[in-house]
N, C-alpha and C positions, 0 to 999 in steps of 0.2 A: 700204357698211355703215351710213353715217349715215341713209340713207333708211329702211332696215329698223328702225333704232332709233327714228326719228321716227314711223313707223307704229305701233310698239308704244306709244310715249309718247302718241300721239293716242287710241288705244283705252283706255289706262290712265287718261288724263285724263277721258275721257267716263265711264268706269265710276266713278271716284272722285267726280266731280261728282254723279252719280246718287245715290251713297251719302250725300254731304253734304247734298244737297237733300232727300232722303228724311228725314233726321234733322231738318233745319231745319224741314221742313213740320210736324213734331210740336209745334213751339213756337208760342206766341201771337205776335201782332203786336208786343205790348209787349216780349216776350222777345227777338224778333229785332232790335228797334230800340234796346234798352237799351244805353247806353254802358258798355262793359265794359273801358274803358281799354286796348283794343287799339290798334294803330297806326292803323287806320281806324275806331276807335270801337266799333261794334256788329258783330254777325254780319251784318246786312243791309249795313252799310257795307263790310265786308270782301268779301262776295259781289259787291257792285257793283264794288269796286276790281279784282277779278280780271277781271270782264267789261270794265271800262274798259281794263285792260292788254291783254287779248286783242284788243279792237277796235282800239286804237292800233297794236299790232304787226302784226296781219293787214292793216290798211290800208296800212302801210308795205310789207309783203311783197307786196301786190297790185301795187306799182309795179315789181316784179322784171321784167326783160326777158322772162321766160317767160310773163308774163300769165296767172296761174293762174285759170281760170274758176270754180273752187270758191270764190273770194274775191269774186266779183261782188256778192253780196248784202251782204257785209261792207263793201265799198267804198261801197255806197249808204247805209250808216248815217251818222248825224250823228257827226262826230268829237268825242269827249269833250273838254271844255275844260280839265279838271283831273283829277288822279289820284284825288282823293277825291270825284269827282262821283257823285251818286246818280242813276243812269240810270233805275232803276225803284224807286219807293218801295213798290210793291205786290209782295208775294212771288210771287204767281201769274204776273204779267207778267215778273218777273225770272227765274223758273224756265223759262218759255217761251223767253225770249231766250237763256238758258244752253243749253237743248236745241238750239236752232237754231245757236248758235255752235259747240257741240261737234260737231254734224254737219258743219259747214263745215270744222272743223279735221281731222276724220277724212278727209274728201274731199281736202282740201289735202295731207295727208300722202301720199295715194296718187298724187298728181300730181307730187310731187317726184322729181327725178332726181339722181344723184350729181353730174352736171355742173352742174345748177342750184345745188346746195349749195356747190360749190367757187367760185362767182363772188362778186364783191363786190356789196353792196347800198348804194346811196346813199339817204339819207333825212334828214329834219330831225327832231331830237329835241324833247321837250316844252319845252325851254328855247329853241327856235328856232335851235339850232346845227346846221349841216350836218355830216353824218357819212358815212363810207364804211367799212363793216366786212364781214368775211367772212360771207356769208349763212348758211352752215351753223352757225356759232357763234351767230349771232343767233337762229336757230330753236332752238338748244339753250337759250339764255337764256330764250326765250319759254316753253318747257316748265318750266324751273327756276323761273321766277317763279310759275307756277301752283302748283307743288309747295310752294314756300315758304309761300305764303298759305293753301293748304289745311292745312298743318301748324298754322298759327295757328287756323284754323277748327276743327280737330279738338279743340284745347284748349278753345276757347270752347264748343263743343257738349258736350264732356265735362263742363264746369262746369255745364251745364244738364241733366245726367243722360242725355245722348244718346251712344251708342256707335256710331261710324261703321264699326266692323268692321275687318277686315284691310285695311291700306293699303300693304303692302309690294309694290313693283314686282316683286320676285323671284317672287312667286306667279304673275305673268303672263308671265314669260319661259319660252318653250316648251322642253321637253326636246329634246335632239338625238337 
């Protein structure tokens, strides 16, 4: 059941990011970069943070014994050095990187198995500490992290007059 849930979350994530990036594209460079007193400062800073988090987590997930081929391109990316790193200062480049990351996430979700998700994953966190945690719960955290920061972005974009539209996951849960 976790696999099915993560496939849904991956598609939802991709769709929500498209909506956010569409709205953000309506703003000027100055509006995207203005410090709005958010945790990561600006809209561009928050968009970059989500990409940083996705990169770090997917690189950790790539070390899973199942060796997910969907993460090969993510493994090849430079690992961000800090959580507030601006990977792309240019919105067009950031948008392109986001699209590629979301495609990798969707493909990754299709490669997961319930057996994969039930195993532990060993990794080193951003403070350099070795960790070993339940892989399925780490994937759940991965999607929750994105949702958390997209909520912040919906507020920031709303303050700029942009409506991201319906964001409820419920709309994407299929009828039985």
